[in-house]
C-alpha positions in Angstrom: 20.9 18.6 -11.6 19.8 16.0 -8.8 20.5 12.5 -9.2 17.1 10.8 -8.7 17.5 9.7 -5.6 19.0 12.9 -3.9 15.8 14.3 -5.2 13.8 11.9 -3.1 15.6 11.9 -0.1 15.2 16.0 -0.1 11.8 15.6 -0.6 11.3 13.1 1.8 13.2 15.5 4.3 11.2 18.1 3.7 8.0 16.7 3.9 6.1 16.6 7.6 3.6 14.2 9.0 0.0 15.2 9.0 -2.1 15.0 11.8 -4.1 12.0 13.5 -7.7 11.1 13.6 -9.9 8.7 14.5 -11.9 6.5 11.8 -14.4 3.4 12.2 -12.7 0.5 11.5 -15.0 -0.2 8.9 -14.3 2.9 7.3 -10.3 2.2 7.7 -9.0 -0.4 4.6 -5.8 0.9 3.2 -5.7 3.9 5.5 -2.3 4.4 7.6 -1.9 3.2 10.9 -0.9 6.4 13.3 0.0 4.0 16.4 0.6 0.7 17.6 -2.4 -1.4 18.3 -1.5 -3.6 21.0 -3.7 -6.5 22.3 -5.8 -6.0 25.5 -7.5 -9.4 24.9 -5.9 -12.6 24.3 -6.9 -14.5 21.4 -8.9 -16.9 21.7 -9.9 -15.2 24.9 -11.2 -18.8 26.1 -10.0 -22.6 25.4 -11.9 -24.1 22.5 -11.8 -26.9 20.0 -10.2 -26.8 17.1 -12.4 -30.1 15.7 -15.5 -31.5 15.9 -15.1 -34.1 18.3 -14.7 -35.7 22.2 -13.7 -33.7 25.0 -11.6 -35.8 27.2 -8.5 -36.1 29.5 -5.6 -37.2 28.1 -5.1 -39.6 31.0 -8.4 -41.6 30.3 -7.0 -43.0 26.9 -7.4 -45.4 25.2 -10.7 -46.5 26.6 -14.4 -46.7 26.3 -16.4 -43.8 27.8 -19.5 -42.7 28.6 -20.4 -39.3 26.8 -22.4 -37.1 29.2 -23.4 -34.3 27.3 -22.6 -32.1 24.4 -21.1 -28.8 23.5 -21.9 -26.4 20.8 -20.3 -23.1 19.4 -21.4 -20.6 21.4 -22.1 -22.4 24.8 -21.7 -20.6 27.9 -19.6 -22.3 30.6 -19.8 -25.9 30.3 -19.8 -27.6 33.3 -16.5 -29.1 34.4 -15.8 -32.6 32.7 -15.5 -35.7 35.3 -13.0 -37.9 35.3 -13.5 -41.1 33.1 -16.2 -39.1 31.1 -16.2 -37.8 27.6 -18.1 -34.7 26.1 -19.2 -34.2 22.1 -18.3 -30.6 21.3 -18.0 -29.1 18.1 -15.4 -26.6 16.6 -15.2 -23.3 18.2 -16.9 -24.5 21.4 -15.4 -23.7 24.6 -13.5 -26.8 26.6 -14.9 -27.5 29.6 -12.8 -27.4 32.7 -10.8 -30.9 33.5 -10.8 -31.4 30.0 -7.5 -31.2 28.3 -7.4 -32.9 25.1 -10.1 -33.1 21.9 -10.2 -36.5 20.0 -11.5 -35.9 16.4 -15.3 -37.2 15.4 -13.4 -39.3 12.7 -11.3 -41.2 15.4 -13.7 -42.1 17.7 -16.6 -45.3 17.4 -19.8 -44.3 18.9 -21.9 -47.0 20.7 -25.4 -45.2 22.4 -24.3 -43.1 24.9 -20.7 -44.8 24.9 -17.7 -43.9 22.6 -14.4 -45.7 22.2 -11.4 -43.3 21.8 -7.5 -44.1 21.0 -4.5 -42.5 23.1 -4.2 -38.8 22.3 -1.6 -36.5 23.6 -2.4 -33.9 26.0 -3.4 -30.3 24.0 -4.5 -32.2 21.1 -6.8 -29.8 19.0 -7.5 -27.5 21.9 -6.9 -24.3 21.2 -5.5 -22.4 24.2 -6.3 -18.9 25.9 -3.6 -16.4 24.2 -1.6 -18.8 21.9 -2.7 -16.6 19.6 -2.3 -13.5 20.7 -1.0 -12.5 24.3 -2.3 -9.8 26.4 0.4 -6.7 25.9 1.6 -7.8 22.7 2.3 -5.8 19.3 -0.1 -7.2 16.6 0.2 -4.0 14.2 2.9 -1.6 13.9 2.3 2.3 13.5 2.9 2.9 10.0 1.2 -0.2 8.8 -1.5 0.8 5.9 -4.2 -1.5 7.0 -5.3 -4.6 4.9 -7.9 -7.1 5.3 -6.0 -9.2 7.8 -5.2 -6.4 9.3 -8.6 -5.0 10.0 -9.7 -9.0 10.8 -7.2 -9.3 13.8 -8.2 -5.3 14.9 -11.9 -6.2 15.4 -11.3 -9.5 16.8 -9.4 -7.0 19.5 -12.4 -5.1 19.8 -10.8 -2.0 18.4 -14.0 -0.3 17.0 -11.9 2.6 16.2 -8.1 3.3 14.7 -6.0 5.8 14.5 -4.7 7.0 11.5 -3.0 9.7 9.4 -5.2 12.4 7.7 -5.6 12.0 4.1 -3.7 14.1 2.5 -5.4 16.8 0.4 -3.9 17.0 -3.4 -4.7 19.7 -5.5 -3.9 18.8 -9.2 -3.9 21.5 -11.8 -3.0 21.4 -15.5 -1.6 24.1 -17.5 -1.3 24.6 -21.3 -2.9 26.5 -24.2 -3.4 22.9 -25.5 -5.2 21.2 -23.7 -9.3 20.7 -23.4 -11.8 18.8 -21.2 -12.7 15.1 -22.3 -16.2 16.0 -23.8 -14.5 18.0 -26.0 -13.3 16.9 -29.7 -9.7 18.4 -29.8 -8.9 20.5 -32.9 -5.8 20.0 -34.3 -2.9 21.1 -31.9 -5.0 20.0 -29.1 -4.6 17.4 -26.9 -7.4 16.0 -24.1 -5.9 16.8 -20.5 -5.5 12.9 -20.0 -2.6 13.2 -16.9 -4.6 14.4 -14.8 -7.3 11.7 -14.7 -4.3 9.2 -14.2 -2.6 11.5 -11.5 -5.9 11.8 -9.5 -6.1 7.8 -9.7 -2.4 7.7 -8.6 -3.3 10.0 -5.7 -6.2 8.1 -4.8 -4.0 4.9 -4.4 -1.1 6.6 -2.3 -4.2 7.6 0.4 -4.4 11.2 -0.7 -8.0 12.5 -1.6 -7.8 14.3 -5.4 -8.9 17.3 -6.3 -9.0 18.6 -10.1 -8.8 22.1 -10.6 -9.0 22.2 -14.2 -6.7 23.5 -17.0 -4.6 26.7 -16.7 -3.7 28.7 -20.4 0.0 29.3 -20.5 -0.4 33.0 -19.1 1.4 34.3 -16.1 -1.4 36.3 -14.2 -4.0 33.4 -14.3 -0.9 30.4 -13.3 -0.1 32.6 -10.7 -3.7 32.6 -9.4 -4.2 29.2 -9.9 -1.5 28.6 -8.2 -2.5 30.7 -5.4 -5.6 29.3 -4.6 -4.5 25.7 -4.6 -2.2 26.3 -1.7 -5.1 25.9 0.5 -4.0 22.0 -0.1 -1.7 19.9 1.9 -0.2 18.8 -1.8 -0.1 21.3 -4.9 0.5 19.1 -7.9 0.6 21.0 -11.2 1.4 19.3 -15.2 3.2 21.3 -17.6 4.7 24.9 -18.1 7.7 24.3 -15.6 10.3 24.1 -18.3 12.4 27.3 -19.9 9.8 27.9 -22.9 8.4 31.4 -23.8 5.1 30.1 -22.7 6.4 27.9 -19.9 5.0 30.3 -17.0 4.9 27.8 -13.3 8.4 28.5 -12.2 7.7 32.3 -12.2 4.3 31.8 -11.3 5.3 29.6 -8.1 7.8 31.9 -6.9 4.6 34.9 -7.5 2.4 32.7 -5.3 5.1 32.8 -2.8 6.4 29.1 -3.2 10.1 28.8 -2.1 11.7 25.9 -4.8 14.1 23.3 -3.1 15.4 22.2 -6.6 14.6 22.0 -10.3 15.4 19.5 -12.6 16.5 16.4 -12.6 19.1 14.0 -14.2 16.5 11.5 -15.5 14.2 10.8 -18.5 11.9 10.7 -19.0 10.8 13.6 -16.3 13.9 16.1 -16.1 11.8 19.3 -15.9 10.4 18.8 -12.5 10.5 21.1 -9.6 10.0 20.3 -5.9 9.1 23.4 -3.6 7.4 24.2 -0.2 4.7 27.4 0.5 4.6 27.2 4.5 3.1 23.8 5.7 2.0 22.8 1.6 4.5 20.7 -0.4 4.5 22.0 -4.3 5.3 19.3 -6.8 5.7 20.5 -10.9 5.6 18.2 -13.3 6.4 17.8 -16.6 3.5 18.0 -18.9 4.1 15.1 -21.2 1.8 12.1 -19.6 4.4 9.6 -19.6 7.2 12.0 -17.8 4.3 13.1 -15.0 3.5 9.2 -14.3 7.2 8.8 -13.8 7.8 11.7 -11.4 4.7 11.4 -9.5 5.9 7.0 -8.8 9.5 8.5 -7.9 8.7 11.5 -6.1 4.8 12.6 -5.0 4.1 9.0 -4.2 6.9 8.5 -2.0 6.0 12.0 0.1 2.1 11.3 -0.1 3.1 8.2 2.1 5.4 10.1 4.1 3.0 12.7 5.3 0.4 9.8 6.4 3.5 7.9 8.4 4.1 5.1 6.3 6.7 2.9 7.5 7.5 1.6 4.1 7.7 4.8 1.3 8.8 3.9 -2.3 8.0 0.8 -3.9 9.9 -2.1 -3.7 13.4 -2.7 -5.8 14.7 -6.1 -7.6 17.1 -6.6 -10.6 15.4 -7.5 -13.4 17.0 -9.6 -16.3 17.1 -7.3 -20.2 17.1 -10.1 -22.4 18.0 -8.0 -25.2 20.2 -5.0 -23.0 20.1 -1.8 -23.3 22.0 1.2 -24.5 22.1 5.1 -23.9 24.7 7.8 -23.6 25.9 8.7 -20.3 24.5 12.0 -17.8 21.3 11.1 -16.7 19.5 8.1 -15.7 16.9 6.0 -17.8 13.5 5.0 -16.1 12.1 2.6 -18.7 8.6 0.9 -18.4 8.5 -2.3 -18.7 6.0 -5.6 -18.3 7.2 -8.4 -15.9 7.3 -12.3 -16.4 8.8 -14.6 -13.7 11.2 -17.2 -14.9 11.8 -19.0 -11.5 13.6 -16.6 -9.8 13.9 -14.6 -11.9 12.1 -11.7 -13.5 12.2 -11.3 -17.1 11.6 -7.6 -18.2 10.5 -6.6 -21.5 10.3 -2.7 -22.1 7.8 -1.0 -24.3 8.8 -0.5 -27.6 7.5 3.1 -27.3 9.5 4.9 -24.6 9.0 8.6 -25.9 7.3 10.9 -22.6 4.1 11.4 -25.4 3.9 7.4 -25.7 1.0 6.7 -23.4 -0.2 3.2 -24.6 3.4 2.6 -22.5 1.5 2.8 -19.4 -0.7 0.0 -20.0 0.6 -3.2 -18.6 3.6 -1.7 -17.0 4.5 -3.6 -14.5 8.2 -2.0 -13.3 10.0 1.0 -14.4 13.8 0.1 -14.4 16.7 2.4 -13.5 19.5 2.5 -15.8 22.0 4.5 -14.0 23.4 7.8 -15.2 26.6 6.9 -15.7 25.7 3.2 -17.3 25.9 3.2 -21.3 25.2 -0.3 -22.1 23.2 -3.5 -20.5 24.2 -6.1 -22.0 21.5 -9.2 -23.3 20.9 -11.1 -20.3 22.4 -9.2 -17.7 20.3 -7.5 -15.0 19.5 -3.9 -13.9 17.2 -2.7 -10.6 13.8 -1.9 -11.1 11.0 -0.7 -9.2 8.2 -3.2 -8.7 4.5 -1.3 -9.6 2.9 -4.1 -9.1 3.7 -4.4 -5.2 2.4 -2.0 -2.8 
């Protein structure tokens, strides 16, 4: 069986980049930038005042000067300031030619049409042209997810549209005779298809567009037909039926539908019965049926692949060591991926593993901040020692 990290590397190497499209900046929140944004104009585009006060020449200070006018924000082409004079100026207003300094209103003593000002340094409280961003400067690199900060700067630079990767279209297909719709009252032996709701939300959070194709019964022909229909998407995610039981038809159905499997099974718990393959340009992920297993497999394998398809510069969750106050013990052979909540103690992250770590214990997904990796060859983490973890609360 492959290790978690080898499986992830093989998936990353296999998935392709999606085409680029131009979207309006107002619709670009969360999208992955496909090409860098390079400044075509300076920020600010004109010298302006950082304070309410008086625009003057530093060489005329200290002194009492006549106030020859006022400049408000939005004013255009103010007259050049003559030596030995001052002009009242508001925050953001253009600094007139000839002025090189702003003295704050609080530091001035006004007397009619004259003002007494203290000494000041040349350039005080003046925002120079290009002080923030110079023409030709790289402002946002390709592969960055556009958030509020990036959108603000892009707007200031006049980027009405931005080039981004197309969102991956993800088909979600659940399998299993035991699964019923959310509005059905489960009979004994039946379960609500809960995984599909979490997976759809996870797809959207990773920038994809999920389409739920419903539940397929444990029937070989029906499973082949459903997978074949789903292959029009960029990505197919199935849940259940990927083990080796008498009613597990997904592996066989994938092959029959034209999917070439890259690998099957990963040396991890939960999530061992996981398969990845391709059918043309479509990536196919066969996840285990248990909700916690499918959640874990999605986080470790599908989410990074969706981000890679969009050209994201960072595809994996941040990693950090976390402290396990009570330690952890397990047999050798498979890595354990432990769900935990985190608290901070100064520079340390303290992990509290959920008490219910079974792959069907869906309540353990609530408040899950981290997935702790206990390596396959590790059998014991001593109390108070650390283990590496993927931090789910960080993008």
